[in-house]
py3Dmol code that shows the C-alpha trace and the ligand (Angstrom):
import py3Dmol

protein = """\
ATOM      1  CA  MET A   1      -0.007   0.018   0.068  1.00  0.00           C
ATOM      2  CA  LYS A   2       1.272   3.483  -0.794  1.00  0.00           C
ATOM      3  CA  LYS A   3       2.249   5.580   2.048  1.00  0.00           C
ATOM      4  CA  THR A   4       1.792   9.266   2.534  1.00  0.00           C
ATOM      5  CA  ILE A   5       3.060  11.062  -0.442  1.00  0.00           C
ATOM      6  CA  LEU A   6       5.469  13.683   0.729  1.00  0.00           C
ATOM      7  CA  ALA A   7       7.944  15.741  -1.254  1.00  0.00           C
ATOM      8  CA  ALA A   8      11.437  15.296  -0.110  1.00  0.00           C
ATOM      9  CA  SER A   9      12.320  18.327   1.813  1.00  0.00           C
ATOM     10  CA  ALA A  10      15.841  19.745   1.827  1.00  0.00           C
ATOM     11  CA  SER A  11      16.160  18.703   5.503  1.00  0.00           C
ATOM     12  CA  ILE A  12      14.980  15.182   4.999  1.00  0.00           C
ATOM     13  CA  MET A  13      17.431  14.773   2.136  1.00  0.00           C
ATOM     14  CA  ALA A  14      20.151  16.289   4.080  1.00  0.00           C
ATOM     15  CA  VAL A  15      19.688  14.036   7.096  1.00  0.00           C
ATOM     16  CA  ALA A  16      19.391  10.960   4.775  1.00  0.00           C
ATOM     17  CA  LEU A  17      22.539  11.778   2.885  1.00  0.00           C
ATOM     18  CA  SER A  18      24.509  12.424   6.116  1.00  0.00           C
ATOM     19  CA  PHE A  19      23.862   8.817   7.191  1.00  0.00           C
ATOM     20  CA  GLY A  20      24.913   7.719   3.696  1.00  0.00           C
ATOM     21  CA  THR A  21      21.504   6.193   2.959  1.00  0.00           C
ATOM     22  CA  ALA A  22      19.866   8.709   0.691  1.00  0.00           C
ATOM     23  CA  ASN A  23      16.134   8.517   1.241  1.00  0.00           C
ATOM     24  CA  ALA A  24      15.287   8.030  -2.487  1.00  0.00           C
ATOM     25  CA  ASP A  25      11.951   6.832  -1.751  1.00  0.00           C
ATOM     26  CA  PRO A  26       9.879   9.722  -0.090  1.00  0.00           C
ATOM     27  CA  ALA A  27       6.623   8.578  -1.767  1.00  0.00           C
ATOM     28  CA  GLY A  28       6.960   5.055  -0.383  1.00  0.00           C
ATOM     29  CA  CYS A  29       6.963   3.335  -3.759  1.00  0.00           C
ATOM     30  CA  ASP A  30       6.084  -0.326  -3.697  1.00  0.00           C
ATOM     31  CA  ASP A  31       8.191  -3.133  -5.290  1.00  0.00           C
ATOM     32  CA  GLY A  32       7.358  -3.602  -8.963  1.00  0.00           C
ATOM     33  CA  GLU A  33       6.175  -0.002  -9.428  1.00  0.00           C
ATOM     34  CA  THR A  34       7.999   2.121 -11.999  1.00  0.00           C
ATOM     35  CA  VAL A  35       9.599   4.895 -10.161  1.00  0.00           C
ATOM     36  CA  ILE A  36       9.426   8.422 -11.737  1.00  0.00           C
ATOM     37  CA  LYS A  37      11.717  10.877 -10.056  1.00  0.00           C
ATOM     38  CA  PHE A  38      10.943  14.461 -10.666  1.00  0.00           C
ATOM     39  CA  SER A  39      13.712  16.799  -9.732  1.00  0.00           C
ATOM     40  CA  HIS A  40      13.469  20.533  -9.656  1.00  0.00           C
ATOM     41  CA  VAL A  41      15.054  23.601  -8.139  1.00  0.00           C
ATOM     42  CA  VAL A  42      12.382  25.754  -6.593  1.00  0.00           C
ATOM     43  CA  ALA A  43      10.458  25.584  -3.410  1.00  0.00           C
ATOM     44  CA  ASP A  44       8.374  22.531  -2.755  1.00  0.00           C
ATOM     45  CA  SER A  45       5.184  24.542  -2.244  1.00  0.00           C
ATOM     46  CA  GLY A  46       3.666  28.077  -2.570  1.00  0.00           C
ATOM     47  CA  HIS A  47       5.302  28.343  -6.030  1.00  0.00           C
ATOM     48  CA  PRO A  48       3.768  27.531  -9.466  1.00  0.00           C
ATOM     49  CA  LYS A  49       6.311  24.686 -10.296  1.00  0.00           C
ATOM     50  CA  GLY A  50       6.589  23.309  -6.762  1.00  0.00           C
ATOM     51  CA  ASP A  51       2.846  23.062  -6.456  1.00  0.00           C
ATOM     52  CA  ALA A  52       2.411  21.600 -10.030  1.00  0.00           C
ATOM     53  CA  ALA A  53       4.956  18.887  -9.184  1.00  0.00           C
ATOM     54  CA  GLN A  54       3.214  17.909  -5.931  1.00  0.00           C
ATOM     55  CA  LEU A  55      -0.097  17.848  -7.713  1.00  0.00           C
ATOM     56  CA  LEU A  56       1.296  15.613 -10.453  1.00  0.00           C
ATOM     57  CA  ALA A  57       2.757  13.225  -7.855  1.00  0.00           C
ATOM     58  CA  LYS A  58      -0.562  13.079  -6.038  1.00  0.00           C
ATOM     59  CA  ASN A  59      -2.453  12.292  -9.236  1.00  0.00           C
ATOM     60  CA  ILE A  60       0.107   9.644 -10.464  1.00  0.00           C
ATOM     61  CA  ASN A  61       0.375   8.016  -7.084  1.00  0.00           C
ATOM     62  CA  GLU A  62      -3.453   7.851  -6.663  1.00  0.00           C
ATOM     63  CA  GLN A  63      -4.302   6.896 -10.187  1.00  0.00           C
ATOM     64  CA  MET A  64      -1.410   4.610 -11.058  1.00  0.00           C
ATOM     65  CA  GLU A  65      -1.038   2.792  -7.759  1.00  0.00           C
ATOM     66  CA  GLY A  66       0.615  -0.613  -8.336  1.00  0.00           C
ATOM     67  CA  THR A  67       1.989   0.492 -11.753  1.00  0.00           C
ATOM     68  CA  ALA A  68       3.984   3.602 -11.240  1.00  0.00           C
ATOM     69  CA  CYS A  69       5.070   5.960  -8.437  1.00  0.00           C
ATOM     70  CA  MET A  70       6.392   9.447  -8.528  1.00  0.00           C
ATOM     71  CA  GLU A  71       8.798  10.993  -6.107  1.00  0.00           C
ATOM     72  CA  VAL A  72       9.453  14.793  -6.153  1.00  0.00           C
ATOM     73  CA  PHE A  73      12.846  16.302  -5.149  1.00  0.00           C
ATOM     74  CA  PRO A  74      12.474  20.146  -4.975  1.00  0.00           C
ATOM     75  CA  ASN A  75      15.002  22.849  -3.966  1.00  0.00           C
ATOM     76  CA  SER A  76      18.029  21.380  -5.991  1.00  0.00           C
ATOM     77  CA  THR A  77      18.243  18.615  -3.433  1.00  0.00           C
ATOM     78  CA  LEU A  78      18.968  16.067  -6.259  1.00  0.00           C
ATOM     79  CA  TYR A  79      20.210  18.051  -9.146  1.00  0.00           C
ATOM     80  CA  ASP A  80      20.449  21.681 -10.383  1.00  0.00           C
ATOM     81  CA  ASP A  81      19.151  22.459 -13.731  1.00  0.00           C
ATOM     82  CA  ASP A  82      22.402  21.741 -15.634  1.00  0.00           C
ATOM     83  CA  LYS A  83      23.057  18.388 -13.986  1.00  0.00           C
ATOM     84  CA  VAL A  84      19.445  17.216 -14.259  1.00  0.00           C
ATOM     85  CA  MET A  85      19.746  17.105 -18.025  1.00  0.00           C
ATOM     86  CA  GLU A  86      22.688  14.830 -17.942  1.00  0.00           C
ATOM     87  CA  ALA A  87      21.091  12.736 -15.171  1.00  0.00           C
ATOM     88  CA  MET A  88      18.012  12.220 -17.276  1.00  0.00           C
ATOM     89  CA  LEU A  89      19.926  10.746 -20.159  1.00  0.00           C
ATOM     90  CA  LEU A  90      21.674   8.342 -17.710  1.00  0.00           C
ATOM     91  CA  GLY A  91      18.295   7.302 -16.362  1.00  0.00           C
ATOM     92  CA  ASP A  92      18.882   8.611 -12.892  1.00  0.00           C
ATOM     93  CA  VAL A  93      15.856  10.966 -13.043  1.00  0.00           C
ATOM     94  CA  GLN A  94      12.727  10.640 -15.281  1.00  0.00           C
ATOM     95  CA  LEU A  95      11.095  14.031 -15.142  1.00  0.00           C
ATOM     96  CA  ALA A  96      12.313  17.606 -14.893  1.00  0.00           C
ATOM     97  CA  ALA A  97      11.127  21.126 -15.631  1.00  0.00           C
ATOM     98  CA  PRO A  98      13.950  23.569 -16.118  1.00  0.00           C
ATOM     99  CA  SER A  99      13.241  27.085 -17.067  1.00  0.00           C
ATOM    100  CA  LEU A 100      12.969  27.559 -20.822  1.00  0.00           C
ATOM    101  CA  SER A 101      16.072  29.728 -20.532  1.00  0.00           C
ATOM    102  CA  LYS A 102      18.121  26.749 -19.693  1.00  0.00           C
ATOM    103  CA  PHE A 103      17.827  24.754 -22.916  1.00  0.00           C
ATOM    104  CA  GLU A 104      20.278  26.852 -24.868  1.00  0.00           C
ATOM    105  CA  ALA A 105      22.789  23.978 -25.067  1.00  0.00           C
ATOM    106  CA  TYR A 106      20.183  21.764 -26.682  1.00  0.00           C
ATOM    107  CA  THR A 107      18.109  23.995 -28.898  1.00  0.00           C
ATOM    108  CA  LYS A 108      18.002  27.752 -29.814  1.00  0.00           C
ATOM    109  CA  LYS A 109      14.300  27.689 -30.675  1.00  0.00           C
ATOM    110  CA  LEU A 110      13.327  27.953 -27.099  1.00  0.00           C
ATOM    111  CA  ARG A 111      15.117  31.381 -26.905  1.00  0.00           C
ATOM    112  CA  LEU A 112      11.753  32.753 -28.096  1.00  0.00           C
ATOM    113  CA  PHE A 113      10.440  32.633 -24.525  1.00  0.00           C
ATOM    114  CA  ASP A 114      13.258  34.865 -23.219  1.00  0.00           C
ATOM    115  CA  LEU A 115      12.590  37.752 -25.536  1.00  0.00           C
ATOM    116  CA  PRO A 116      11.824  40.823 -23.415  1.00  0.00           C
ATOM    117  CA  PHE A 117       8.293  42.059 -23.481  1.00  0.00           C
ATOM    118  CA  LEU A 118       7.102  39.179 -25.779  1.00  0.00           C
ATOM    119  CA  PHE A 119       4.093  38.488 -23.501  1.00  0.00           C
ATOM    120  CA  SER A 120       2.025  41.100 -21.855  1.00  0.00           C
ATOM    121  CA  SER A 121       0.465  38.802 -19.267  1.00  0.00           C
ATOM    122  CA  ILE A 122       0.462  35.238 -18.002  1.00  0.00           C
ATOM    123  CA  GLU A 123      -2.830  34.719 -19.748  1.00  0.00           C
ATOM    124  CA  ALA A 124      -1.272  35.555 -23.125  1.00  0.00           C
ATOM    125  CA  ALA A 125       1.708  33.266 -22.403  1.00  0.00           C
ATOM    126  CA  ASN A 126      -0.542  30.511 -21.240  1.00  0.00           C
ATOM    127  CA  ALA A 127      -2.673  30.719 -24.430  1.00  0.00           C
ATOM    128  CA  TYR A 128       0.393  30.533 -26.606  1.00  0.00           C
ATOM    129  CA  MET A 129       1.947  27.724 -24.685  1.00  0.00           C
ATOM    130  CA  ALA A 130      -1.300  25.682 -25.172  1.00  0.00           C
ATOM    131  CA  SER A 131      -0.988  26.044 -28.905  1.00  0.00           C
ATOM    132  CA  GLU A 132       0.280  23.576 -31.479  1.00  0.00           C
ATOM    133  CA  ASP A 133       2.961  26.087 -32.486  1.00  0.00           C
ATOM    134  CA  ALA A 134       4.293  26.024 -28.991  1.00  0.00           C
ATOM    135  CA  ARG A 135       4.276  22.186 -28.829  1.00  0.00           C
ATOM    136  CA  ASP A 136       6.119  22.042 -32.124  1.00  0.00           C
ATOM    137  CA  LEU A 137       8.941  24.087 -30.502  1.00  0.00           C
ATOM    138  CA  LEU A 138       9.529  21.443 -27.865  1.00  0.00           C
ATOM    139  CA  ALA A 139      10.059  18.931 -30.588  1.00  0.00           C
ATOM    140  CA  SER A 140      13.302  20.713 -31.280  1.00  0.00           C
ATOM    141  CA  LEU A 141      14.642  18.733 -28.230  1.00  0.00           C
ATOM    142  CA  GLU A 142      14.079  15.360 -29.723  1.00  0.00           C
ATOM    143  CA  ASP A 143      17.473  15.120 -31.494  1.00  0.00           C
ATOM    144  CA  GLU A 144      19.084  15.271 -28.110  1.00  0.00           C
ATOM    145  CA  GLY A 145      17.179  12.319 -26.638  1.00  0.00           C
ATOM    146  CA  TYR A 146      14.673  14.433 -24.679  1.00  0.00           C
ATOM    147  CA  VAL A 147      10.777  14.505 -25.025  1.00  0.00           C
ATOM    148  CA  GLY A 148       9.165  17.766 -24.261  1.00  0.00           C
ATOM    149  CA  LEU A 149       5.814  16.933 -22.609  1.00  0.00           C
ATOM    150  CA  GLY A 150       4.389  20.367 -22.023  1.00  0.00           C
ATOM    151  CA  TYR A 151       4.811  23.671 -20.288  1.00  0.00           C
ATOM    152  CA  ILE A 152       4.341  25.027 -16.851  1.00  0.00           C
ATOM    153  CA  ALA A 153       3.921  28.785 -16.618  1.00  0.00           C
ATOM    154  CA  SER A 154       5.436  30.584 -13.666  1.00  0.00           C
ATOM    155  CA  GLY A 155       5.083  34.306 -14.090  1.00  0.00           C
ATOM    156  CA  LEU A 156       6.392  37.514 -15.436  1.00  0.00           C
ATOM    157  CA  LYS A 157       9.812  38.686 -14.223  1.00  0.00           C
ATOM    158  CA  GLN A 158      10.636  41.749 -12.142  1.00  0.00           C
ATOM    159  CA  PHE A 159      13.940  43.345 -11.643  1.00  0.00           C
ATOM    160  CA  SER A 160      15.432  44.053  -8.072  1.00  0.00           C
ATOM    161  CA  ALA A 161      18.781  45.555  -7.087  1.00  0.00           C
ATOM    162  CA  ASN A 162      20.635  47.080  -4.153  1.00  0.00           C
ATOM    163  CA  LYS A 163      19.443  50.451  -5.225  1.00  0.00           C
ATOM    164  CA  PRO A 164      16.032  51.876  -6.535  1.00  0.00           C
ATOM    165  CA  LEU A 165      15.385  51.078 -10.201  1.00  0.00           C
ATOM    166  CA  ILE A 166      13.041  53.428 -11.847  1.00  0.00           C
ATOM    167  CA  LYS A 167      14.642  54.384 -15.143  1.00  0.00           C
ATOM    168  CA  PRO A 168      16.725  52.007 -17.346  1.00  0.00           C
ATOM    169  CA  GLU A 169      19.752  54.248 -16.549  1.00  0.00           C
ATOM    170  CA  ASP A 170      19.438  53.345 -12.833  1.00  0.00           C
ATOM    171  CA  ALA A 171      20.575  49.897 -13.877  1.00  0.00           C
ATOM    172  CA  SER A 172      23.599  51.199 -15.681  1.00  0.00           C
ATOM    173  CA  GLY A 173      26.974  49.875 -14.290  1.00  0.00           C
ATOM    174  CA  LEU A 174      25.257  47.187 -12.026  1.00  0.00           C
ATOM    175  CA  LYS A 175      25.858  43.496 -12.273  1.00  0.00           C
ATOM    176  CA  PHE A 176      22.782  41.330 -12.568  1.00  0.00           C
ATOM    177  CA  ARG A 177      22.556  37.557 -12.038  1.00  0.00           C
ATOM    178  CA  VAL A 178      20.904  35.860 -15.039  1.00  0.00           C
ATOM    179  CA  GLN A 179      20.001  32.374 -15.878  1.00  0.00           C
ATOM    180  CA  THR A 180      22.195  30.471 -18.522  1.00  0.00           C
ATOM    181  CA  SER A 181      20.664  32.429 -21.312  1.00  0.00           C
ATOM    182  CA  ASP A 182      22.428  34.574 -23.922  1.00  0.00           C
ATOM    183  CA  VAL A 183      19.176  36.414 -24.542  1.00  0.00           C
ATOM    184  CA  ALA A 184      19.132  37.440 -20.913  1.00  0.00           C
ATOM    185  CA  VAL A 185      22.822  38.517 -21.239  1.00  0.00           C
ATOM    186  CA  ALA A 186      22.005  40.662 -24.278  1.00  0.00           C
ATOM    187  CA  MET A 187      19.027  42.145 -22.577  1.00  0.00           C
ATOM    188  CA  ILE A 188      21.058  43.177 -19.478  1.00  0.00           C
ATOM    189  CA  GLU A 189      23.891  44.566 -21.692  1.00  0.00           C
ATOM    190  CA  ALA A 190      21.249  46.647 -23.446  1.00  0.00           C
ATOM    191  CA  LEU A 191      20.829  48.364 -20.111  1.00  0.00           C
ATOM    192  CA  ASN A 192      24.539  49.140 -20.101  1.00  0.00           C
ATOM    193  CA  ALA A 193      24.776  46.740 -17.142  1.00  0.00           C
ATOM    194  CA  SER A 194      26.715  43.451 -16.835  1.00  0.00           C
ATOM    195  CA  ALA A 195      25.285  39.931 -16.571  1.00  0.00           C
ATOM    196  CA  GLN A 196      26.667  36.947 -14.590  1.00  0.00           C
ATOM    197  CA  LYS A 197      25.212  33.556 -15.262  1.00  0.00           C
ATOM    198  CA  LEU A 198      24.685  31.715 -11.852  1.00  0.00           C
ATOM    199  CA  ALA A 199      22.821  28.643 -10.798  1.00  0.00           C
ATOM    200  CA  PHE A 200      19.521  29.337  -8.950  1.00  0.00           C
ATOM    201  CA  LYS A 201      20.775  27.983  -5.657  1.00  0.00           C
ATOM    202  CA  GLU A 202      23.675  30.429  -5.628  1.00  0.00           C
ATOM    203  CA  VAL A 203      21.621  33.593  -6.140  1.00  0.00           C
ATOM    204  CA  TYR A 204      20.668  34.483  -2.569  1.00  0.00           C
ATOM    205  CA  GLY A 205      24.383  34.213  -1.405  1.00  0.00           C
ATOM    206  CA  ALA A 206      25.589  36.275  -4.509  1.00  0.00           C
ATOM    207  CA  LEU A 207      23.096  39.041  -3.671  1.00  0.00           C
ATOM    208  CA  GLN A 208      23.919  38.978  -0.001  1.00  0.00           C
ATOM    209  CA  THR A 209      27.604  39.092  -0.496  1.00  0.00           C
ATOM    210  CA  GLY A 210      27.546  41.632  -3.300  1.00  0.00           C
ATOM    211  CA  VAL A 211      28.972  39.304  -5.983  1.00  0.00           C
ATOM    212  CA  VAL A 212      25.996  40.684  -7.974  1.00  0.00           C
ATOM    213  CA  ASP A 213      23.937  43.790  -7.342  1.00  0.00           C
ATOM    214  CA  GLY A 214      20.653  42.654  -8.699  1.00  0.00           C
ATOM    215  CA  GLN A 215      18.572  39.998 -10.305  1.00  0.00           C
ATOM    216  CA  GLU A 216      15.405  39.296 -12.246  1.00  0.00           C
ATOM    217  CA  ASN A 217      12.817  36.713 -11.480  1.00  0.00           C
ATOM    218  CA  SER A 218       9.144  35.923 -10.865  1.00  0.00           C
ATOM    219  CA  TRP A 219       7.300  37.087  -7.678  1.00  0.00           C
ATOM    220  CA  CYS A 220       7.212  33.530  -6.316  1.00  0.00           C
ATOM    221  CA  ASN A 221      10.921  32.964  -6.777  1.00  0.00           C
ATOM    222  CA  ILE A 222      11.716  36.290  -5.229  1.00  0.00           C
ATOM    223  CA  TYR A 223       9.463  35.499  -2.359  1.00  0.00           C
ATOM    224  CA  THR A 224      10.256  31.865  -1.661  1.00  0.00           C
ATOM    225  CA  GLN A 225      13.950  32.256  -2.054  1.00  0.00           C
ATOM    226  CA  LYS A 226      13.848  35.523   0.056  1.00  0.00           C
ATOM    227  CA  PHE A 227      15.781  37.574  -2.510  1.00  0.00           C
ATOM    228  CA  PHE A 228      13.765  40.487  -1.304  1.00  0.00           C
ATOM    229  CA  GLU A 229      15.596  40.255   2.081  1.00  0.00           C
ATOM    230  CA  VAL A 230      18.868  41.267   0.410  1.00  0.00           C
ATOM    231  CA  GLN A 231      17.811  43.842  -2.104  1.00  0.00           C
ATOM    232  CA  ASP A 232      16.659  47.463  -1.770  1.00  0.00           C
ATOM    233  CA  GLY A 233      13.379  46.757  -3.507  1.00  0.00           C
ATOM    234  CA  ILE A 234      11.691  45.238  -6.481  1.00  0.00           C
ATOM    235  CA  THR A 235      10.636  47.107  -9.629  1.00  0.00           C
ATOM    236  CA  GLN A 236       7.420  45.847 -11.309  1.00  0.00           C
ATOM    237  CA  THR A 237       8.794  45.668 -14.755  1.00  0.00           C
ATOM    238  CA  ASN A 238       6.921  42.504 -15.985  1.00  0.00           C
ATOM    239  CA  HIS A 239       9.734  42.361 -18.663  1.00  0.00           C
ATOM    240  CA  GLN A 240      10.108  38.708 -19.479  1.00  0.00           C
ATOM    241  CA  LEU A 241       8.331  35.358 -19.010  1.00  0.00           C
ATOM    242  CA  LEU A 242       9.482  32.668 -16.538  1.00  0.00           C
ATOM    243  CA  ALA A 243       8.139  29.316 -17.770  1.00  0.00           C
ATOM    244  CA  TYR A 244       9.364  25.662 -17.732  1.00  0.00           C
ATOM    245  CA  GLY A 245       9.609  22.886 -20.201  1.00  0.00           C
ATOM    246  CA  VAL A 246       8.469  19.595 -18.716  1.00  0.00           C
ATOM    247  CA  ILE A 247      10.753  17.008 -20.148  1.00  0.00           C
ATOM    248  CA  THR A 248      11.506  13.217 -19.882  1.00  0.00           C
ATOM    249  CA  SER A 249      13.837  11.111 -21.948  1.00  0.00           C
ATOM    250  CA  GLN A 250      12.802   9.135 -25.014  1.00  0.00           C
ATOM    251  CA  GLU A 251      14.429   6.077 -23.414  1.00  0.00           C
ATOM    252  CA  PHE A 252      12.230   6.321 -20.346  1.00  0.00           C
ATOM    253  CA  LEU A 253       9.056   6.625 -22.438  1.00  0.00           C
ATOM    254  CA  ASP A 254      10.009   3.703 -24.654  1.00  0.00           C
ATOM    255  CA  SER A 255      10.580   1.726 -21.488  1.00  0.00           C
ATOM    256  CA  LEU A 256       6.787   1.862 -20.565  1.00  0.00           C
ATOM    257  CA  ASP A 257       4.237  -0.348 -22.032  1.00  0.00           C
ATOM    258  CA  ASP A 258       1.595   1.238 -24.225  1.00  0.00           C
ATOM    259  CA  GLU A 259      -1.104   1.356 -21.518  1.00  0.00           C
ATOM    260  CA  THR A 260       1.197   2.796 -18.860  1.00  0.00           C
ATOM    261  CA  ARG A 261       2.629   5.437 -21.110  1.00  0.00           C
ATOM    262  CA  THR A 262      -0.830   6.541 -22.253  1.00  0.00           C
ATOM    263  CA  GLN A 263      -2.089   6.761 -18.724  1.00  0.00           C
ATOM    264  CA  PHE A 264       1.022   8.611 -17.544  1.00  0.00           C
ATOM    265  CA  LEU A 265       0.803  11.155 -20.448  1.00  0.00           C
ATOM    266  CA  THR A 266      -2.892  11.600 -19.948  1.00  0.00           C
ATOM    267  CA  ILE A 267      -2.552  12.353 -16.197  1.00  0.00           C
ATOM    268  CA  LEU A 268       0.476  14.692 -16.854  1.00  0.00           C
ATOM    269  CA  THR A 269      -1.352  16.716 -19.569  1.00  0.00           C
ATOM    270  CA  ASP A 270      -4.481  17.098 -17.460  1.00  0.00           C
ATOM    271  CA  THR A 271      -2.446  18.035 -14.428  1.00  0.00           C
ATOM    272  CA  LEU A 272      -0.347  20.714 -16.190  1.00  0.00           C
ATOM    273  CA  LYS A 273      -3.657  22.186 -17.590  1.00  0.00           C
ATOM    274  CA  GLN A 274      -5.015  22.443 -14.070  1.00  0.00           C
ATOM    275  CA  ALA A 275      -1.779  23.922 -12.588  1.00  0.00           C
ATOM    276  CA  ASN A 276      -1.511  26.531 -15.180  1.00  0.00           C
ATOM    277  CA  GLN A 277      -4.858  27.863 -14.425  1.00  0.00           C
ATOM    278  CA  GLN A 278      -3.716  28.695 -10.927  1.00  0.00           C
ATOM    279  CA  VAL A 279      -0.530  30.544 -11.748  1.00  0.00           C
ATOM    280  CA  ALA A 280      -1.729  34.210 -11.912  1.00  0.00           C
ATOM    281  CA  ASP A 281      -3.377  33.798  -8.449  1.00  0.00           C
ATOM    282  CA  LYS A 282      -0.222  32.281  -6.969  1.00  0.00           C
ATOM    283  CA  GLU A 283       1.926  35.012  -8.263  1.00  0.00           C
ATOM    284  CA  ALA A 284      -0.400  37.577  -6.898  1.00  0.00           C
ATOM    285  CA  GLU A 285      -0.113  35.864  -3.504  1.00  0.00           C
ATOM    286  CA  CYS A 286       3.626  35.786  -3.649  1.00  0.00           C
ATOM    287  CA  ARG A 287       3.707  39.527  -4.513  1.00  0.00           C
ATOM    288  CA  GLN A 288       1.392  40.283  -1.586  1.00  0.00           C
ATOM    289  CA  SER A 289       3.577  38.182   0.661  1.00  0.00           C
ATOM    290  CA  ILE A 290       6.561  40.412  -0.226  1.00  0.00           C
ATOM    291  CA  LEU A 291       4.556  43.495   0.646  1.00  0.00           C
ATOM    292  CA  ASP A 292       3.511  41.822   3.916  1.00  0.00           C
ATOM    293  CA  ALA A 293       7.158  41.231   4.733  1.00  0.00           C
ATOM    294  CA  ASN A 294       7.632  45.041   4.506  1.00  0.00           C
ATOM    295  CA  SER A 295       9.727  44.996   1.270  1.00  0.00           C
ATOM    296  CA  THR A 296       9.413  47.724  -1.296  1.00  0.00           C
ATOM    297  CA  ILE A 297       7.667  47.113  -4.583  1.00  0.00           C
ATOM    298  CA  ARG A 298       8.003  49.983  -7.081  1.00  0.00           C
ATOM    299  CA  GLU A 299       5.215  50.159  -9.661  1.00  0.00           C
ATOM    300  CA  LEU A 300       5.929  51.891 -12.936  1.00  0.00           C
ATOM    301  CA  SER A 301       3.421  54.160 -14.694  1.00  0.00           C
ATOM    302  CA  PRO A 302       3.006  53.312 -18.406  1.00  0.00           C
ATOM    303  CA  GLU A 303       5.330  56.508 -19.124  1.00  0.00           C
ATOM    304  CA  GLN A 304       8.001  55.097 -16.771  1.00  0.00           C
ATOM    305  CA  ARG A 305       7.871  51.537 -18.234  1.00  0.00           C
ATOM    306  CA  GLU A 306       8.115  52.600 -21.885  1.00  0.00           C
ATOM    307  CA  PRO A 307      11.896  53.454 -21.713  1.00  0.00           C
ATOM    308  CA  TRP A 308      12.588  49.930 -20.490  1.00  0.00           C
ATOM    309  CA  VAL A 309      10.750  48.540 -23.486  1.00  0.00           C
ATOM    310  CA  THR A 310      12.525  50.865 -25.845  1.00  0.00           C
ATOM    311  CA  VAL A 311      15.975  49.878 -24.466  1.00  0.00           C
ATOM    312  CA  MET A 312      15.504  46.098 -24.094  1.00  0.00           C
ATOM    313  CA  LYS A 313      13.133  45.041 -26.962  1.00  0.00           C
ATOM    314  CA  PRO A 314      15.656  45.630 -29.784  1.00  0.00           C
ATOM    315  CA  VAL A 315      17.525  42.388 -28.625  1.00  0.00           C
ATOM    316  CA  TRP A 316      14.751  40.508 -30.552  1.00  0.00           C
ATOM    317  CA  GLN A 317      16.649  41.274 -33.838  1.00  0.00           C
ATOM    318  CA  GLU A 318      19.707  39.552 -32.544  1.00  0.00           C
ATOM    319  CA  PHE A 319      18.108  36.265 -32.046  1.00  0.00           C
ATOM    320  CA  GLU A 320      15.572  36.289 -34.831  1.00  0.00           C
ATOM    321  CA  GLY A 321      17.803  34.066 -36.975  1.00  0.00           C
ATOM    322  CA  ASP A 322      17.748  31.356 -34.310  1.00  0.00           C
ATOM    323  CA  ILE A 323      14.015  31.468 -33.514  1.00  0.00           C
ATOM    324  CA  GLY A 324      12.453  32.594 -36.786  1.00  0.00           C
ATOM    325  CA  ALA A 325      10.712  35.796 -37.464  1.00  0.00           C
ATOM    326  CA  ASP A 326       7.447  33.988 -38.094  1.00  0.00           C
ATOM    327  CA  VAL A 327       7.629  32.151 -34.797  1.00  0.00           C
ATOM    328  CA  ILE A 328       8.149  35.427 -32.922  1.00  0.00           C
ATOM    329  CA  GLU A 329       5.424  37.161 -34.728  1.00  0.00           C
ATOM    330  CA  LYS A 330       2.952  34.390 -34.024  1.00  0.00           C
ATOM    331  CA  ALA A 331       3.802  34.252 -30.194  1.00  0.00           C
ATOM    332  CA  ALA A 332       3.658  37.985 -29.902  1.00  0.00           C
ATOM    333  CA  SER A 333       0.170  38.073 -31.424  1.00  0.00           C
ATOM    334  CA  TYR A 334      -1.184  36.373 -28.420  1.00  0.00           C
ATOM    335  CA  SER A 335      -0.583  39.491 -26.407  1.00  0.00           C
ATOM    336  CA  ALA A 336      -2.849  41.428 -28.675  1.00  0.00           C
ATOM    337  CA  THR A 337      -5.737  39.072 -28.048  1.00  0.00           C
ATOM    338  CA  ASN A 338      -5.300  37.989 -24.415  1.00  0.00           C
TER     339      ASN A 338
END
"""
ligand_1 = """\
9
LMR
C 16.268 30.532 -12.208
O 17.301 30.073 -12.306
O 16.163 31.728 -11.868
C 14.943 29.799 -12.364
O 15.136 29.019 -13.621
C 14.637 28.945 -11.303
C 13.348 28.309 -11.554
O 13.303 27.107 -11.796
O 12.250 28.961 -11.491
"""
view = py3Dmol.view(width=600, height=400)
view.addModel(protein, "pdb")
view.setStyle({"model": 0}, {"cartoon": {"style": "trace"}})
view.addModel(ligand_1, "xyz")
view.setStyle({"model": 1}, {"stick": {}})
view.zoomTo()
view.show()
């Protein structure tokens, strides 16, 4: 019988590892069940990805009892986003959802999602990510042995720094942490600032010690990782999408019999749909929690936001060749209708 399904918390993993017996079985998988390990880097709850992973584990563990069992490893307790890609091809993990910014080594097509000011809202991004066009983009991972199963939306990104940011010139000369994305680097350099690529788990320390001056992320990452504690405030720029590609390996999918594979994929698709509907509310809650923690959020009037668009949006041209002008145009059209 399946025991309580519990995401492996950082502390559980740390204790288990310190005794040399990693608790690789937090969901209590039974003998004979196919174990599906889902490794990610964000908080285990109160975050669009953390919550989606938990919901998926719950649905799989309830509906596939006796056949398959999912274990979730949040907070980079198992792998960070670079290592998880390698681990997946080695069969050490079966499911991951790195940010779309982190697939550059595998495909340049997904650079689309990093283009600044591509989506005006989470609703527009979600509508695009539910389209056939967006599904086709995930197919660009297939040559590398991965299968893109869908998207999880997270939120639009906001800038924070160790000084107030109101005008783009306020960012000039500062150093910002970015994900492993050349689009993000170009965007930061357009602000006359410098960019440093760092793993997610290193960001809080880098902000705290002044290795970097600022960062850009979603409300829920800024809140759950406590970045707001070590920044002057957050500026509501809504300048870029944070979303994830849910991936597995072709080898894992091929190892499942037809019935199991169909059931797994159906549960996954239904769960992602359900999870994505809740993202805007979760982001609003995280934003409110930052305010409740007495941190400063600087809203920009349309007139104040416009110069940020003017400075950063031209980076689109630099990446048009990788992505395709038609692909960009189609994705951008969702912001007009949503
Ligand atoms: C980041 O590195 O900032 C994000 O990709 C983390 C995440 O998964 O949301």
